[in-house]
C-alpha angles and dihedrals in degrees: 000000000000129000115230110220122199115241118248109254136157109260123245093192105041099045136130100167112353105342096252096128092040090052093046090049091052093047094049095039095238136108116286086225090079091054091046090051090050091050092049090050089051091048095050100073095066105318101252098093093051096042092049093047092050094044091050093050090047092054097042099043114071123228121253 
C-alpha cells in the first residue's frame, strides 16, 4: 500500500499575490493563514528576508 501525496504547487484558488502561501497550505493540509503570518513576520524586521523567501518560493514552486 502506497500513500499518494499531492505535489507542491502554487495555488490558483487561494492566492493573494502569487499563490505561494495558498499552495503551501494545501500541500501541508493547514490554513494558508499560518504561512501568510510567517511571511509577514519574516517581512517585518526590514523587509529583505521576507521578500527574498517569497521570491525564491515563487520561482521554485511551479504553478497549478
